[in-house]
N, CA, C, O and the ligand as a Tripos MOL2 file, in Angstrom:
@<TRIPOS>MOLECULE
protein
  301   299    76     0     0
PROTEIN
NO_CHARGES

@<TRIPOS>ATOM
      1 N        -156.3390    4.0590   19.7760 N.3       1 MET1
      2 CA       -155.9730    4.0920   18.3490 C.3       1 MET1
      3 C        -156.7390    5.2120   17.6560 C.2       1 MET1
      4 O        -157.9700    5.2170   17.6750 O.2       1 MET1
      5 N        -156.0380    6.1570   17.0470 N.am      2 PRO2
      6 CA       -156.7360    7.2510   16.3600 C.3       2 PRO2
      7 C        -157.5470    6.7220   15.1740 C.2       2 PRO2
      8 O        -157.0860    5.8590   14.4270 O.2       2 PRO2
      9 N        -158.7460    7.2470   15.0190 N.am      3 TRP3
     10 CA       -159.6480    6.7990   13.9530 C.3       3 TRP3
     11 C        -160.0870    7.9940   13.1430 C.2       3 TRP3
     12 O        -160.6190    8.9580   13.6940 O.2       3 TRP3
     13 N        -159.8680    7.9450   11.8230 N.am      4 CYS4
     14 CA       -160.3290    9.0210   10.9470 C.3       4 CYS4
     15 C        -161.6510    8.6010   10.3190 C.2       4 CYS4
     16 O        -161.7120    7.6230    9.5740 O.2       4 CYS4
     17 N        -162.7140    9.3520   10.6260 N.am      5 THR5
     18 CA       -164.0270    8.9810   10.0930 C.3       5 THR5
     19 C        -164.1380    9.2980    8.6070 C.2       5 THR5
     20 O        -164.8900    8.6370    7.8910 O.2       5 THR5
     21 N        -163.3990   10.3010    8.1320 N.am      6 ASP6
     22 CA       -163.4620   10.6350    6.7080 C.3       6 ASP6
     23 C        -162.7660    9.5750    5.8620 C.2       6 ASP6
     24 O        -163.3020    9.1380    4.8440 O.2       6 ASP6
     25 N        -161.5780    9.1630    6.2830 N.am      7 CYS7
     26 CA       -160.8290    8.1570    5.5330 C.3       7 CYS7
     27 C        -161.3080    6.7480    5.8850 C.2       7 CYS7
     28 O        -160.9720    5.7860    5.1940 O.2       7 CYS7
     29 N        -162.0980    6.6250    6.9660 N.am      8 ASP8
     30 CA       -162.6500    5.3460    7.3900 C.3       8 ASP8
     31 C        -161.5330    4.3320    7.6390 C.2       8 ASP8
     32 O        -161.5790    3.2010    7.1550 O.2       8 ASP8
     33 N        -160.5410    4.7610    8.3980 N.am      9 ARG9
     34 CA       -159.4560    3.8470    8.6980 C.3       9 ARG9
     35 C        -158.7670    4.2790    9.9940 C.2       9 ARG9
     36 O        -158.8670    5.4250   10.4310 O.2       9 ARG9
     37 N        -158.0650    3.3130   10.5850 N.am     10 PHE10
     38 CA       -157.2620    3.6000   11.7640 C.3      10 PHE10
     39 C        -155.9360    4.2030   11.3310 C.2      10 PHE10
     40 O        -155.4010    3.8760   10.2710 O.2      10 PHE10
     41 N        -155.4190    5.0850   12.1690 N.am     11 LEU11
     42 CA       -154.1090    5.6730   11.9200 C.3      11 LEU11
     43 C        -153.1980    5.2910   13.0700 C.2      11 LEU11
     44 O        -153.6030    5.3250   14.2320 O.2      11 LEU11
     45 N        -151.9800    4.9310   12.7480 N.am     12 SER12
     46 CA       -151.0420    4.6980   13.8300 C.3      12 SER12
     47 C        -150.6890    6.0480   14.4460 C.2      12 SER12
     48 O        -150.5800    7.0520   13.7410 O.2      12 SER12
     49 N        -150.5100    6.0640   15.7780 N.am     13 PRO13
     50 CA       -150.2620    7.3510   16.4500 C.3      13 PRO13
     51 C        -149.0970    8.1220   15.8530 C.2      13 PRO13
     52 O        -149.0810    9.3520   15.9010 O.2      13 PRO13
     53 N        -148.1180    7.4150   15.2890 N.am     14 SER14
     54 CA       -146.9450    8.1060   14.7520 C.3      14 SER14
     55 C        -147.2600    8.8250   13.4490 C.2      14 SER14
     56 O        -146.5540    9.7640   13.0790 O.2      14 SER14
     57 N        -148.3210    8.3960   12.7380 N.am     15 THR15
     58 CA       -148.6370    9.0300   11.4600 C.3      15 THR15
     59 C        -149.5690   10.2260   11.6260 C.2      15 THR15
     60 O        -149.7250   11.0300   10.7080 O.2      15 THR15
     61 N        -150.1890   10.3400   12.8040 N.am     16 VAL16
     62 CA       -151.0780   11.4810   13.0320 C.3      16 VAL16
     63 C        -150.2450   12.7430   13.1830 C.2      16 VAL16
     64 O        -149.1900   12.7250   13.8180 O.2      16 VAL16
     65 N        -150.7120   13.8300   12.6040 N.am     17 SER17
     66 CA       -149.9840   15.0890   12.7010 C.3      17 SER17
     67 C        -149.9020   15.5430   14.1550 C.2      17 SER17
     68 O        -150.6720   15.0980   15.0070 O.2      17 SER17
     69 N        -148.9570   16.4350   14.4180 N.am     18 GLU18
     70 CA       -148.7400   16.8610   15.8030 C.3      18 GLU18
     71 C        -149.9610   17.5670   16.3810 C.2      18 GLU18
     72 O        -150.1650   17.5460   17.5950 O.2      18 GLU18
     73 N        -150.7810   18.1950   15.5290 N.am     19 ASP19
     74 CA       -151.9720   18.8710   16.0330 C.3      19 ASP19
     75 C        -153.1750   17.9320   16.1260 C.2      19 ASP19
     76 O        -154.2910   18.3750   16.3960 O.2      19 ASP19
     77 N        -152.9440   16.6340   15.9020 N.am     20 GLY20
     78 CA       -154.0240   15.6650   16.0550 C.3      20 GLY20
     79 C        -154.9090   15.5290   14.8380 C.2      20 GLY20
     80 O        -156.0370   15.0500   14.9520 O.2      20 GLY20
     81 N        -154.4270   15.9390   13.6660 N.am     21 SER21
     82 CA       -155.2430   15.8440   12.4640 C.3      21 SER21
     83 C        -154.7250   14.7300   11.5650 C.2      21 SER21
     84 O        -153.5730   14.3060   11.6600 O.2      21 SER21
     85 N        -155.6250   14.2670   10.6800 N.am     22 CYS22
     86 CA       -155.2740   13.1920    9.7530 C.3      22 CYS22
     87 C        -154.3100   13.7220    8.6940 C.2      22 CYS22
     88 O        -154.5650   14.7780    8.1140 O.2      22 CYS22
     89 N        -153.2090   13.0170    8.4280 N.am     23 PRO23
     90 CA       -152.2570   13.4870    7.4120 C.3      23 PRO23
     91 C        -152.8290   13.4320    6.0010 C.2      23 PRO23
     92 O        -152.3400   14.1320    5.1140 O.2      23 PRO23
     93 N        -153.8680   12.6040    5.7730 N.am     24 ALA24
     94 CA       -154.4240   12.4640    4.4280 C.3      24 ALA24
     95 C        -155.4520   13.5450    4.1270 C.2      24 ALA24
     96 O        -155.4100   14.1600    3.0610 O.2      24 ALA24
     97 N        -156.3980   13.7890    5.0770 N.am     25 CYS25
     98 CA       -157.4900   14.7140    4.7960 C.3      25 CYS25
     99 C        -157.4500   15.9450    5.7000 C.2      25 CYS25
    100 O        -158.1680   16.9110    5.4450 O.2      25 CYS25
    101 N        -156.6290   15.9310    6.7480 N.am     26 GLY26
    102 CA       -156.5080   17.1060    7.6060 C.3      26 GLY26
    103 C        -157.5770   17.2310    8.6650 C.2      26 GLY26
    104 O        -157.5740   18.1960    9.4290 O.2      26 GLY26
    105 N        -158.5020   16.2690    8.7320 N.am     27 ARG27
    106 CA       -159.5710   16.3200    9.7150 C.3      27 ARG27
    107 C        -159.0450   15.8760   11.0820 C.2      27 ARG27
    108 O        -158.1370   15.0490   11.1640 O.2      27 ARG27
    109 N        -159.6210   16.4310   12.1550 N.am     28 GLN28
    110 CA       -159.2490   15.9890   13.4950 C.3      28 GLN28
    111 C        -159.6570   14.5290   13.6590 C.2      28 GLN28
    112 O        -160.8060   14.1720   13.3990 O.2      28 GLN28
    113 N        -158.7300   13.6930   14.0860 N.am     29 VAL29
    114 CA       -159.0290   12.2780   14.2190 C.3      29 VAL29
    115 C        -159.6100   12.0010   15.5950 C.2      29 VAL29
    116 O        -159.3800   12.7460   16.5470 O.2      29 VAL29
    117 N        -160.3570   10.9310   15.6780 N.am     30 ASP30
    118 CA       -161.0250   10.5460   16.9170 C.3      30 ASP30
    119 C        -160.0590    9.7190   17.7560 C.2      30 ASP30
    120 O        -160.1120    8.4890   17.7790 O.2      30 ASP30
    121 N        -159.1810   10.4320   18.4400 N.am     31 ASP31
    122 CA       -158.2290    9.7450   19.3190 C.3      31 ASP31
    123 C        -158.8210    9.7030   20.7220 C.2      31 ASP31
    124 O        -159.0500   10.7450   21.3350 O.2      31 ASP31
    125 N        -159.0640    8.5110   21.2230 N.am     32 SER32
    126 CA       -159.7230    8.3790   22.5220 C.3      32 SER32
    127 C        -158.9000    9.0260   23.6270 C.2      32 SER32
    128 O        -159.4590    9.5440   24.5940 O.2      32 SER32
    129 N        -157.5840    9.0010   23.4940 N.am     33 ALA33
    130 CA       -156.7400    9.6210   24.5120 C.3      33 ALA33
    131 C        -156.8760   11.1380   24.4570 C.2      33 ALA33
    132 O        -156.8380   11.8040   25.4920 O.2      33 ALA33
    133 N        -157.0370   11.6900   23.2440 N.am     34 ALA34
    134 CA       -157.0980   13.1320   23.0910 C.3      34 ALA34
    135 C        -158.3860   13.6940   23.6730 C.2      34 ALA34
    136 O        -158.3840   14.7960   24.2230 O.2      34 ALA34
    137 N        -159.4910   12.9520   23.5610 N.am     35 VAL35
    138 CA       -160.7640   13.4570   24.0530 C.3      35 VAL35
    139 C        -161.0080   13.0330   25.4910 C.2      35 VAL35
    140 O        -162.0700   13.3210   26.0420 O.2      35 VAL35
    141 N        -160.0440   12.3530   26.1120 N.am     36 GLY36
    142 CA       -160.1390   12.0830   27.5350 C.3      36 GLY36
    143 C        -160.8190   10.7790   27.8890 C.2      36 GLY36
    144 O        -160.9760   10.4880   29.0750 O.2      36 GLY36
    145 N        -161.2340    9.9710   26.9080 N.am     37 ARG37
    146 CA       -161.8510    8.6910   27.2470 C.3      37 ARG37
    147 C        -160.7700    7.6770   27.5880 C.2      37 ARG37
    148 O        -159.7490    7.5890   26.9060 O.2      37 ARG37
    149 N        -161.0030    6.9170   28.6440 N.am     38 LYS38
    150 CA       -160.0130    5.9450   29.0870 C.3      38 LYS38
    151 C        -160.5190    4.5190   28.8870 C.2      38 LYS38
    152 O        -159.9430    3.5740   29.4240 O.2      38 LYS38
    153 N        -161.5890    4.3640   28.1200 N.am     39 ASP39
    154 CA       -162.1980    3.0430   27.9670 C.3      39 ASP39
    155 C        -161.2160    2.0370   27.3890 C.2      39 ASP39
    156 O        -161.1420    0.8960   27.8450 O.2      39 ASP39
    157 N        -160.4530    2.4710   26.3710 N.am     40 ASP40
    158 CA       -159.5290    1.5430   25.7290 C.3      40 ASP40
    159 C        -158.4720    1.0650   26.7160 C.2      40 ASP40
    160 O        -158.1230   -0.1150   26.7330 O.2      40 ASP40
    161 N        -157.9670    1.9730   27.5320 N.am     41 ALA41
    162 CA       -156.9150    1.6120   28.4780 C.3      41 ALA41
    163 C        -157.4480    0.6330   29.5210 C.2      41 ALA41
    164 O        -156.7440   -0.2840   29.9450 O.2      41 ALA41
    165 N        -158.7100    0.8400   29.9300 N.am     42 GLU42
    166 CA       -159.2720   -0.0560   30.9440 C.3      42 GLU42
    167 C        -159.6550   -1.4020   30.3460 C.2      42 GLU42
    168 O        -159.6210   -2.4240   31.0320 O.2      42 GLU42
    169 N        -160.0200   -1.4030   29.0670 N.am     43 ALA43
    170 CA       -160.3930   -2.6600   28.4280 C.3      43 ALA43
    171 C        -159.1780   -3.5500   28.2200 C.2      43 ALA43
    172 O        -159.2850   -4.7770   28.2330 O.2      43 ALA43
    173 N        -158.0190   -2.9230   28.0280 N.am     44 LEU44
    174 CA       -156.8020   -3.7030   27.8030 C.3      44 LEU44
    175 C        -155.7490   -3.2940   28.8180 C.2      44 LEU44
    176 O        -154.8250   -2.5510   28.4890 O.2      44 LEU44
    177 N        -155.8820   -3.7780   30.0640 N.am     45 PRO45
    178 CA       -154.8840   -3.4140   31.0730 C.3      45 PRO45
    179 C        -153.5580   -4.1200   30.7880 C.2      45 PRO45
    180 O        -153.5390   -5.1370   30.0950 O.2      45 PRO45
    181 N        -152.4650   -3.5980   31.3070 N.am     46 PRO46
    182 CA       -151.1890   -4.2840   31.1280 C.3      46 PRO46
    183 C        -151.2090   -5.6570   31.7760 C.2      46 PRO46
    184 O        -151.8990   -5.8660   32.7740 O.2      46 PRO46
    185 N        -150.4620   -6.5870   31.2180 N.am     47 VAL47
    186 CA       -150.4550   -7.9520   31.7350 C.3      47 VAL47
    187 C        -149.8050   -7.9570   33.1150 C.2      47 VAL47
    188 O        -148.6830   -7.4740   33.2670 O.2      47 VAL47
    189 N        -150.4940   -8.4970   34.1240 N.am     48 PRO48
    190 CA       -149.9000   -8.5500   35.4650 C.3      48 PRO48
    191 C        -148.6280   -9.3960   35.4640 C.2      48 PRO48
    192 O        -148.5070  -10.3460   34.6910 O.2      48 PRO48
    193 N        -147.6840   -9.0430   36.3340 N.am     49 TRP49
    194 CA       -146.3870   -9.7290   36.3280 C.3      49 TRP49
    195 C        -146.5520  -11.1940   36.6900 C.2      49 TRP49
    196 O        -145.8080  -12.0340   36.1860 O.2      49 TRP49
    197 N        -147.5310  -11.5300   37.5730 N.am     50 HIS50
    198 CA       -147.6430  -12.9230   37.9860 C.3      50 HIS50
    199 C        -148.1750  -13.7870   36.8540 C.2      50 HIS50
    200 O        -147.9350  -14.9940   36.8220 O.2      50 HIS50
    201 N        -148.9050  -13.1630   35.9130 N.am     51 LEU51
    202 CA       -149.3400  -13.9350   34.7530 C.3      51 LEU51
    203 C        -148.1580  -14.2740   33.8560 C.2      51 LEU51
    204 O        -148.0850  -15.3640   33.2890 O.2      51 LEU51
    205 N        -147.2300  -13.3230   33.7350 N.am     52 LYS52
    206 CA       -146.0220  -13.5940   32.9460 C.3      52 LYS52
    207 C        -145.2210  -14.7140   33.5940 C.2      52 LYS52
    208 O        -144.7160  -15.6000   32.9030 O.2      52 LYS52
    209 N        -145.1020  -14.6770   34.9260 N.am     53 VAL53
    210 CA       -144.3700  -15.7240   35.6400 C.3      53 VAL53
    211 C        -145.0540  -17.0660   35.4190 C.2      53 VAL53
    212 O        -144.3970  -18.0780   35.1750 O.2      53 VAL53
    213 N        -146.3910  -17.0630   35.5090 N.am     54 LEU54
    214 CA       -147.1460  -18.2930   35.3160 C.3      54 LEU54
    215 C        -146.9510  -18.8220   33.8940 C.2      54 LEU54
    216 O        -146.7360  -20.0170   33.6920 O.2      54 LEU54
    217 N        -147.0290  -17.9200   32.9150 N.am     55 ALA55
    218 CA       -146.8860  -18.3400   31.5260 C.3      55 ALA55
    219 C        -145.4910  -18.9020   31.2670 C.2      55 ALA55
    220 O        -145.3490  -19.9290   30.6030 O.2      55 ALA55
    221 N        -144.4540  -18.2290   31.7930 N.am     56 SER56
    222 CA       -143.0970  -18.7210   31.5950 C.3      56 SER56
    223 C        -142.9060  -20.0540   32.2990 C.2      56 SER56
    224 O        -142.1730  -20.9150   31.8120 O.2      56 SER56
    225 N        -143.5660  -20.2320   33.4520 N.am     57 GLY57
    226 CA       -143.5020  -21.5080   34.1530 C.3      57 GLY57
    227 C        -144.1370  -22.6180   33.3390 C.2      57 GLY57
    228 O        -143.5960  -23.7210   33.2600 O.2      57 GLY57
    229 N        -145.2820  -22.3330   32.7320 N.am     58 VAL58
    230 CA       -145.9590  -23.3340   31.8970 C.3      58 VAL58
    231 C        -145.0830  -23.6930   30.6990 C.2      58 VAL58
    232 O        -144.9550  -24.8650   30.3440 O.2      58 VAL58
    233 N        -144.4750  -22.6690   30.0740 N.am     59 VAL59
    234 CA       -143.6150  -22.9220   28.9190 C.3      59 VAL59
    235 C        -142.4230  -23.7800   29.3370 C.2      59 VAL59
    236 O        -142.0500  -24.7200   28.6350 O.2      59 VAL59
    237 N        -141.8270  -23.4500   30.4900 N.am     60 ALA60
    238 CA       -140.6840  -24.2220   30.9660 C.3      60 ALA60
    239 C        -141.0950  -25.6670   31.2680 C.2      60 ALA60
    240 O        -140.3610  -26.6070   30.9640 O.2      60 ALA60
    241 N        -142.2740  -25.8290   31.8660 N.am     61 TYR61
    242 CA       -142.7500  -27.1770   32.2000 C.3      61 TYR61
    243 C        -142.9970  -27.9820   30.9330 C.2      61 TYR61
    244 O        -142.5800  -29.1370   30.8350 O.2      61 TYR61
    245 N        -143.6740  -27.3750   29.9640 N.am     62 LEU62
    246 CA       -143.9600  -28.0870   28.7200 C.3      62 LEU62
    247 C        -142.6640  -28.4160   27.9800 C.2      62 LEU62
    248 O        -142.5360  -29.4940   27.3990 O.2      62 LEU62
    249 N        -141.7050  -27.4930   28.0010 N.am     63 GLY63
    250 CA       -140.4150  -27.7600   27.3720 C.3      63 GLY63
    251 C        -139.7210  -28.9470   28.0260 C.2      63 GLY63
    252 O        -139.1410  -29.7970   27.3500 O.2      63 GLY63
    253 N        -139.7920  -28.9890   29.3570 N.am     64 TRP64
    254 CA       -139.1910  -30.1020   30.0900 C.3      64 TRP64
    255 C        -139.8870  -31.4200   29.7350 C.2      64 TRP64
    256 O        -139.2280  -32.4480   29.5780 O.2      64 TRP64
    257 N        -141.2130  -31.3880   29.6090 N.am     65 ARG65
    258 CA       -141.9470  -32.5930   29.2290 C.3      65 ARG65
    259 C        -141.5410  -33.0620   27.8320 C.2      65 ARG65
    260 O        -141.4410  -34.2650   27.5890 O.2      65 ARG65
    261 N        -141.3070  -32.1270   26.9180 N.am     66 VAL66
    262 CA       -140.8660  -32.4850   25.5660 C.3      66 VAL66
    263 C        -139.5090  -33.1620   25.6420 C.2      66 VAL66
    264 O        -139.2770  -34.1700   24.9740 O.2      66 VAL66
    265 N        -138.6030  -32.6090   26.4600 N.am     67 VAL67
    266 CA       -137.2820  -33.2080   26.6230 C.3      67 VAL67
    267 C        -137.4220  -34.6330   27.1750 C.2      67 VAL67
    268 O        -136.7540  -35.5570   26.7110 O.2      67 VAL67
    269 N        -138.2960  -34.7940   28.1690 N.am     68 GLN68
    270 CA       -138.5270  -36.1180   28.7440 C.3      68 GLN68
    271 C        -139.0640  -37.0760   27.6860 C.2      68 GLN68
    272 O        -138.6700  -38.2410   27.6400 O.2      68 GLN68
    273 N        -139.9590  -36.5860   26.8410 N.am     69 GLY69
    274 CA       -140.5280  -37.4240   25.7990 C.3      69 GLY69
    275 C        -139.4760  -37.8710   24.7920 C.2      69 GLY69
    276 O        -139.4770  -39.0170   24.3420 O.2      69 GLY69
    277 N        -138.5680  -36.9410   24.4410 N.am     70 ILE70
    278 CA       -137.5020  -37.2870   23.4930 C.3      70 ILE70
    279 C        -136.5750  -38.3250   24.1110 C.2      70 ILE70
    280 O        -136.1840  -39.2870   23.4490 O.2      70 ILE70
    281 N        -136.2230  -38.1310   25.3900 N.am     71 VAL71
    282 CA       -135.3590  -39.0950   26.0750 C.3      71 VAL71
    283 C        -136.0450  -40.4550   26.1380 C.2      71 VAL71
    284 O        -135.4020  -41.4890   25.9560 O.2      71 VAL71
    285 N        -137.3320  -40.4520   26.3930 N.am     72 TRP72
    286 CA       -138.1030  -41.7040   26.4600 C.3      72 TRP72
    287 C        -138.0940  -42.4130   25.1060 C.2      72 TRP72
    288 O        -137.9850  -43.6370   25.0360 O.2      72 TRP72
    289 N        -138.2120  -41.6200   24.0210 N.am     73 LEU73
    290 CA       -138.2160  -42.2090   22.6800 C.3      73 LEU73
    291 C        -136.8470  -42.8110   22.3650 C.2      73 LEU73
    292 O        -136.7580  -43.8870   21.7730 O.2      73 LEU73
    293 N        -135.7720  -42.1050   22.7660 N.am     74 ILE74
    294 CA       -134.4270  -42.6010   22.4910 C.3      74 ILE74
    295 C        -134.1860  -43.9090   23.2500 C.2      74 ILE74
    296 O        -133.6020  -44.8520   22.7170 O.2      74 ILE74
    297 N        -134.6470  -43.9480   24.5020 N.am     75 ASP75
    298 CA       -134.4560  -45.1580   25.2860 C.3      75 ASP75
    299 C        -135.3020  -46.2780   24.7160 C.2      75 ASP75
    300 O        -135.2850  -47.3930   25.2380 O.2      75 ASP75
    301 ZN       -158.4170   11.2680    7.1030 Zn       76 ZN76
@<TRIPOS>BOND
     1     1     2 1
     2     2     3 1
     3     3     4 2
     4     3     5 am
     5     5     6 1
     6     6     7 1
     7     7     8 2
     8     7     9 am
     9     9    10 1
    10    10    11 1
    11    11    12 2
    12    11    13 am
    13    13    14 1
    14    14    15 1
    15    15    16 2
    16    15    17 am
    17    17    18 1
    18    18    19 1
    19    19    20 2
    20    19    21 am
    21    21    22 1
    22    22    23 1
    23    23    24 2
    24    23    25 am
    25    25    26 1
    26    26    27 1
    27    27    28 2
    28    27    29 am
    29    29    30 1
    30    30    31 1
    31    31    32 2
    32    31    33 am
    33    33    34 1
    34    34    35 1
    35    35    36 2
    36    35    37 am
    37    37    38 1
    38    38    39 1
    39    39    40 2
    40    39    41 am
    41    41    42 1
    42    42    43 1
    43    43    44 2
    44    43    45 am
    45    45    46 1
    46    46    47 1
    47    47    48 2
    48    47    49 am
    49    49    50 1
    50    50    51 1
    51    51    52 2
    52    51    53 am
    53    53    54 1
    54    54    55 1
    55    55    56 2
    56    55    57 am
    57    57    58 1
    58    58    59 1
    59    59    60 2
    60    59    61 am
    61    61    62 1
    62    62    63 1
    63    63    64 2
    64    63    65 am
    65    65    66 1
    66    66    67 1
    67    67    68 2
    68    67    69 am
    69    69    70 1
    70    70    71 1
    71    71    72 2
    72    71    73 am
    73    73    74 1
    74    74    75 1
    75    75    76 2
    76    75    77 am
    77    77    78 1
    78    78    79 1
    79    79    80 2
    80    79    81 am
    81    81    82 1
    82    82    83 1
    83    83    84 2
    84    83    85 am
    85    85    86 1
    86    86    87 1
    87    87    88 2
    88    87    89 am
    89    89    90 1
    90    90    91 1
    91    91    92 2
    92    91    93 am
    93    93    94 1
    94    94    95 1
    95    95    96 2
    96    95    97 am
    97    97    98 1
    98    98    99 1
    99    99   100 2
   100    99   101 am
   101   101   102 1
   102   102   103 1
   103   103   104 2
   104   103   105 am
   105   105   106 1
   106   106   107 1
   107   107   108 2
   108   107   109 am
   109   109   110 1
   110   110   111 1
   111   111   112 2
   112   111   113 am
   113   113   114 1
   114   114   115 1
   115   115   116 2
   116   115   117 am
   117   117   118 1
   118   118   119 1
   119   119   120 2
   120   119   121 am
   121   121   122 1
   122   122   123 1
   123   123   124 2
   124   123   125 am
   125   125   126 1
   126   126   127 1
   127   127   128 2
   128   127   129 am
   129   129   130 1
   130   130   131 1
   131   131   132 2
   132   131   133 am
   133   133   134 1
   134   134   135 1
   135   135   136 2
   136   135   137 am
   137   137   138 1
   138   138   139 1
   139   139   140 2
   140   139   141 am
   141   141   142 1
   142   142   143 1
   143   143   144 2
   144   143   145 am
   145   145   146 1
   146   146   147 1
   147   147   148 2
   148   147   149 am
   149   149   150 1
   150   150   151 1
   151   151   152 2
   152   151   153 am
   153   153   154 1
   154   154   155 1
   155   155   156 2
   156   155   157 am
   157   157   158 1
   158   158   159 1
   159   159   160 2
   160   159   161 am
   161   161   162 1
   162   162   163 1
   163   163   164 2
   164   163   165 am
   165   165   166 1
   166   166   167 1
   167   167   168 2
   168   167   169 am
   169   169   170 1
   170   170   171 1
   171   171   172 2
   172   171   173 am
   173   173   174 1
   174   174   175 1
   175   175   176 2
   176   175   177 am
   177   177   178 1
   178   178   179 1
   179   179   180 2
   180   179   181 am
   181   181   182 1
   182   182   183 1
   183   183   184 2
   184   183   185 am
   185   185   186 1
   186   186   187 1
   187   187   188 2
   188   187   189 am
   189   189   190 1
   190   190   191 1
   191   191   192 2
   192   191   193 am
   193   193   194 1
   194   194   195 1
   195   195   196 2
   196   195   197 am
   197   197   198 1
   198   198   199 1
   199   199   200 2
   200   199   201 am
   201   201   202 1
   202   202   203 1
   203   203   204 2
   204   203   205 am
   205   205   206 1
   206   206   207 1
   207   207   208 2
   208   207   209 am
   209   209   210 1
   210   210   211 1
   211   211   212 2
   212   211   213 am
   213   213   214 1
   214   214   215 1
   215   215   216 2
   216   215   217 am
   217   217   218 1
   218   218   219 1
   219   219   220 2
   220   219   221 am
   221   221   222 1
   222   222   223 1
   223   223   224 2
   224   223   225 am
   225   225   226 1
   226   226   227 1
   227   227   228 2
   228   227   229 am
   229   229   230 1
   230   230   231 1
   231   231   232 2
   232   231   233 am
   233   233   234 1
   234   234   235 1
   235   235   236 2
   236   235   237 am
   237   237   238 1
   238   238   239 1
   239   239   240 2
   240   239   241 am
   241   241   242 1
   242   242   243 1
   243   243   244 2
   244   243   245 am
   245   245   246 1
   246   246   247 1
   247   247   248 2
   248   247   249 am
   249   249   250 1
   250   250   251 1
   251   251   252 2
   252   251   253 am
   253   253   254 1
   254   254   255 1
   255   255   256 2
   256   255   257 am
   257   257   258 1
   258   258   259 1
   259   259   260 2
   260   259   261 am
   261   261   262 1
   262   262   263 1
   263   263   264 2
   264   263   265 am
   265   265   266 1
   266   266   267 1
   267   267   268 2
   268   267   269 am
   269   269   270 1
   270   270   271 1
   271   271   272 2
   272   271   273 am
   273   273   274 1
   274   274   275 1
   275   275   276 2
   276   275   277 am
   277   277   278 1
   278   278   279 1
   279   279   280 2
   280   279   281 am
   281   281   282 1
   282   282   283 1
   283   283   284 2
   284   283   285 am
   285   285   286 1
   286   286   287 1
   287   287   288 2
   288   287   289 am
   289   289   290 1
   290   290   291 1
   291   291   292 2
   292   291   293 am
   293   293   294 1
   294   294   295 1
   295   295   296 2
   296   295   297 am
   297   297   298 1
   298   298   299 1
   299   299   300 2
@<TRIPOS>SUBSTRUCTURE
     1 MET1         2 RESIDUE 1 A MET
     2 PRO2         6 RESIDUE 1 A PRO
     3 TRP3        10 RESIDUE 1 A TRP
     4 CYS4        14 RESIDUE 1 A CYS
     5 THR5        18 RESIDUE 1 A THR
     6 ASP6        22 RESIDUE 1 A ASP
     7 CYS7        26 RESIDUE 1 A CYS
     8 ASP8        30 RESIDUE 1 A ASP
     9 ARG9        34 RESIDUE 1 A ARG
    10 PHE10       38 RESIDUE 1 A PHE
    11 LEU11       42 RESIDUE 1 A LEU
    12 SER12       46 RESIDUE 1 A SER
    13 PRO13       50 RESIDUE 1 A PRO
    14 SER14       54 RESIDUE 1 A SER
    15 THR15       58 RESIDUE 1 A THR
    16 VAL16       62 RESIDUE 1 A VAL
    17 SER17       66 RESIDUE 1 A SER
    18 GLU18       70 RESIDUE 1 A GLU
    19 ASP19       74 RESIDUE 1 A ASP
    20 GLY20       78 RESIDUE 1 A GLY
    21 SER21       82 RESIDUE 1 A SER
    22 CYS22       86 RESIDUE 1 A CYS
    23 PRO23       90 RESIDUE 1 A PRO
    24 ALA24       94 RESIDUE 1 A ALA
    25 CYS25       98 RESIDUE 1 A CYS
    26 GLY26      102 RESIDUE 1 A GLY
    27 ARG27      106 RESIDUE 1 A ARG
    28 GLN28      110 RESIDUE 1 A GLN
    29 VAL29      114 RESIDUE 1 A VAL
    30 ASP30      118 RESIDUE 1 A ASP
    31 ASP31      122 RESIDUE 1 A ASP
    32 SER32      126 RESIDUE 1 A SER
    33 ALA33      130 RESIDUE 1 A ALA
    34 ALA34      134 RESIDUE 1 A ALA
    35 VAL35      138 RESIDUE 1 A VAL
    36 GLY36      142 RESIDUE 1 A GLY
    37 ARG37      146 RESIDUE 1 A ARG
    38 LYS38      150 RESIDUE 1 A LYS
    39 ASP39      154 RESIDUE 1 A ASP
    40 ASP40      158 RESIDUE 1 A ASP
    41 ALA41      162 RESIDUE 1 A ALA
    42 GLU42      166 RESIDUE 1 A GLU
    43 ALA43      170 RESIDUE 1 A ALA
    44 LEU44      174 RESIDUE 1 A LEU
    45 PRO45      178 RESIDUE 1 A PRO
    46 PRO46      182 RESIDUE 1 A PRO
    47 VAL47      186 RESIDUE 1 A VAL
    48 PRO48      190 RESIDUE 1 A PRO
    49 TRP49      194 RESIDUE 1 A TRP
    50 HIS50      198 RESIDUE 1 A HIS
    51 LEU51      202 RESIDUE 1 A LEU
    52 LYS52      206 RESIDUE 1 A LYS
    53 VAL53      210 RESIDUE 1 A VAL
    54 LEU54      214 RESIDUE 1 A LEU
    55 ALA55      218 RESIDUE 1 A ALA
    56 SER56      222 RESIDUE 1 A SER
    57 GLY57      226 RESIDUE 1 A GLY
    58 VAL58      230 RESIDUE 1 A VAL
    59 VAL59      234 RESIDUE 1 A VAL
    60 ALA60      238 RESIDUE 1 A ALA
    61 TYR61      242 RESIDUE 1 A TYR
    62 LEU62      246 RESIDUE 1 A LEU
    63 GLY63      250 RESIDUE 1 A GLY
    64 TRP64      254 RESIDUE 1 A TRP
    65 ARG65      258 RESIDUE 1 A ARG
    66 VAL66      262 RESIDUE 1 A VAL
    67 VAL67      266 RESIDUE 1 A VAL
    68 GLN68      270 RESIDUE 1 A GLN
    69 GLY69      274 RESIDUE 1 A GLY
    70 ILE70      278 RESIDUE 1 A ILE
    71 VAL71      282 RESIDUE 1 A VAL
    72 TRP72      286 RESIDUE 1 A TRP
    73 LEU73      290 RESIDUE 1 A LEU
    74 ILE74      294 RESIDUE 1 A ILE
    75 ASP75      298 RESIDUE 1 A ASP
    76 ZN76       301 GROUP 0 **** ****
C-alpha cells in the first residue's frame, strides 16, 4: 500500500500518479513494491486452495446442521 509521509495517509494504488508520486503533494510515495521490499507480500500470502475447500466444507456442514435443526423443530 503506497504511503505518503507528507499527507500522512495511505493512497490506493490507482490514485498514485504514474510516476509514483502523490497526487495531492507530488512527493514520491513510499510504495513497498516500488522500492523492492517484499515484506508485505510475505506477511499476507494468498489463501491456500485447501483452506478455501475446508472453509466451504465447514460452511456446508453448518448449513446442513441448521437445516436439520429446523426440521427437528418442525417435527
Ligand atoms: Zn502527499
